[in-house]
C-alpha positions as a printed NumPy array, in Angstrom:
array([[-183.891,  -18.283,   78.386],
       [-185.092,  -14.542,   76.707],
       [-185.539,  -15.244,   73.428],
       [-187.666,  -11.534,   73.425],
       [-184.825,   -9.463,   75.032],
       [-182.23 ,  -11.07 ,   72.682],
       [-184.203,  -10.355,   69.932],
       [-185.1  ,   -6.717,   70.38 ],
       [-180.975,   -6.353,   70.818],
       [-180.511,   -8.415,   67.513],
       [-183.218,   -6.263,   65.756],
       [-181.292,   -2.844,   66.293],
       [-177.683,   -4.692,   65.54 ],
       [-179.398,   -5.723,   62.44 ],
       [-179.843,   -2.158,   61.568],
       [-176.79 ,   -1.099,   62.303],
       [-174.947,   -3.635,   60.902],
       [-177.548,   -2.989,   57.228],
       [-176.469,    0.731,   57.519],
       [-172.787,   -0.292,   57.78 ],
       [-173.36 ,   -2.258,   54.473],
       [-175.029,    0.307,   52.807],
       [-172.337,    2.831,   53.318],
       [-169.541,    0.786,   52.633],
       [-171.2  ,    0.112,   49.175],
       [-171.809,    3.836,   48.775],
       [-167.931,    4.472,   49.594],
       [-169.075,    7.171,   52.467],
       [-166.499,    7.769,   55.169],
       [-165.251,    5.194,   56.797],
       [-165.412,    6.929,   60.107],
       [-169.291,    6.453,   59.921],
       [-168.961,    3.19 ,   59.194],
       [-166.656,    1.83 ,   61.944],
       [-169.287,    3.805,   64.491],
       [-172.285,    1.219,   62.725],
       [-169.846,   -1.719,   62.751],
       [-168.801,   -1.308,   66.589],
       [-172.647,   -0.994,   67.415],
       [-173.373,   -3.615,   65.397],
       [-171.193,   -6.079,   67.095],
       [-171.561,   -4.382,   70.42 ],
       [-175.332,   -5.168,   69.956],
       [-174.56 ,   -8.42 ,   68.859],
       [-172.715,   -9.72 ,   71.746],
       [-175.619,   -7.934,   74.356],
       [-178.215,  -10.061,   72.565],
       [-176.336,  -13.15 ,   73.709],
       [-176.161,  -11.852,   77.573],
       [-179.541,  -10.539,   77.296],
       [-180.698,  -14.206,   75.91 ],
       [-179.593,  -15.722,   79.163],
       [-181.326,  -12.884,   81.181],
       [-177.788,  -11.903,   82.645],
       [-177.169,   -8.127,   83.64 ],
       [-176.085,   -6.239,   79.996],
       [-172.806,   -4.636,   81.057],
       [-172.418,   -0.646,   80.39 ],
       [-169.504,   -0.838,   78.446],
       [-168.426,   -0.351,   74.611],
       [-165.439,   -2.569,   74.147],
       [-166.127,   -5.655,   72.435],
       [-162.801,   -7.771,   73.868],
       [-164.308,   -7.257,   77.521],
       [-168.174,   -8.385,   76.144],
       [-166.31 ,  -11.141,   74.088],
       [-165.67 ,  -12.273,   78.161],
       [-169.203,  -12.718,   78.568],
       [-169.869,  -14.804,   76.082],
       [-167.063,  -16.944,   75.066],
       [-168.631,  -20.059,   76.356],
       [-171.57 ,  -19.343,   74.355],
       [-169.698,  -18.338,   70.824],
       [-166.215,  -19.05 ,   69.524],
       [-163.787,  -16.325,   68.246],
       [-160.702,  -17.561,   66.61 ],
       [-157.854,  -15.622,   68.081],
       [-156.633,  -14.482,   64.69 ],
       [-160.483,  -12.938,   64.634],
       [-159.626,  -11.   ,   68.156],
       [-158.026,   -8.259,   66.041],
       [-161.404,   -7.06 ,   64.163],
       [-162.723,   -6.684,   67.963],
       [-159.771,   -4.369,   69.26 ],
       [-160.063,   -2.2  ,   66.055],
       [-164.272,   -2.144,   66.008],
       [-163.526,   -1.055,   69.342],
       [-161.895,    1.848,   68.404],
       [-164.282,    2.774,   66.152],
       [-166.576,    3.706,   68.738],
       [-166.083,    7.136,   69.939],
       [-167.121,    8.979,   73.373],
       [-166.284,   11.934,   71.733],
       [-166.911,   12.851,   68.165],
       [-165.247,   15.819,   67.448],
       [-161.904,   16.43 ,   66.02 ],
       [-158.774,   15.81 ,   67.67 ],
       [-154.745,   15.726,   66.617],
       [-155.048,   11.693,   66.731],
       [-158.6  ,   11.723,   64.871],
       [-158.061,    9.704,   61.654],
       [-160.356,    7.89 ,   59.06 ],
       [-159.653,    4.234,   59.219],
       [-158.471,    2.441,   55.815],
       [-160.971,    1.215,   53.8  ],
       [-159.575,   -2.523,   53.479],
       [-159.481,   -2.514,   57.41 ],
       [-163.339,   -1.643,   57.012],
       [-164.206,   -4.123,   54.266],
       [-162.8  ,   -7.113,   57.179],
       [-164.224,   -5.674,   59.935],
       [-167.774,   -5.459,   58.17 ],
       [-166.988,   -9.137,   56.81 ],
       [-165.948,   -9.708,   60.   ],
       [-169.296,   -8.658,   61.473],
       [-171.355,  -10.096,   59.313],
       [-170.342,  -13.517,   59.75 ],
       [-170.356,  -13.02 ,   64.018],
       [-173.665,  -11.758,   63.157],
       [-175.012,  -15.056,   61.8  ],
       [-173.491,  -17.051,   64.206],
       [-175.145,  -15.221,   67.   ],
       [-178.193,  -15.94 ,   65.168],
       [-177.518,  -19.645,   64.488],
       [-177.018,  -19.795,   68.633],
       [-180.213,  -18.209,   69.494],
       [-181.942,  -19.536,   66.886],
       [-183.584,  -16.094,   65.327],
       [-183.576,  -15.422,   61.162],
       [-183.108,  -12.619,   59.866],
       [-186.621,  -12.311,   58.233],
       [-187.789,  -12.479,   62.089],
       [-185.963,   -9.366,   62.649],
       [-187.763,   -7.383,   59.871],
       [-190.733,   -7.851,   61.619]])
């Protein structure tokens, strides 16, 4: 097990989650918040993979990443929609196009709540407390 590598991934996931929370509270643009949420979830998944000393997959698709860790942490089938939504928030190309739109604030609120709960679950599985991520 590689606690140090998982802690490094979880630390940057924590930064992204905190940024998303601050931006949400400031009523900032939902596309920016969504990007932070997607990154927080992706890095949380990768912290679990790193803990097992497995090769970190080069994907931003959260449903694909869940396949790597679903024996370590459970996500209810009804909550998988949050992974699908958050995956869509990641944009390889941040330039405007005819299909570019801002996620609804209500949707962002749901994904934010899911992301915070998921982050706490990952911390619990890895035995890492939030205060360790602030050091």
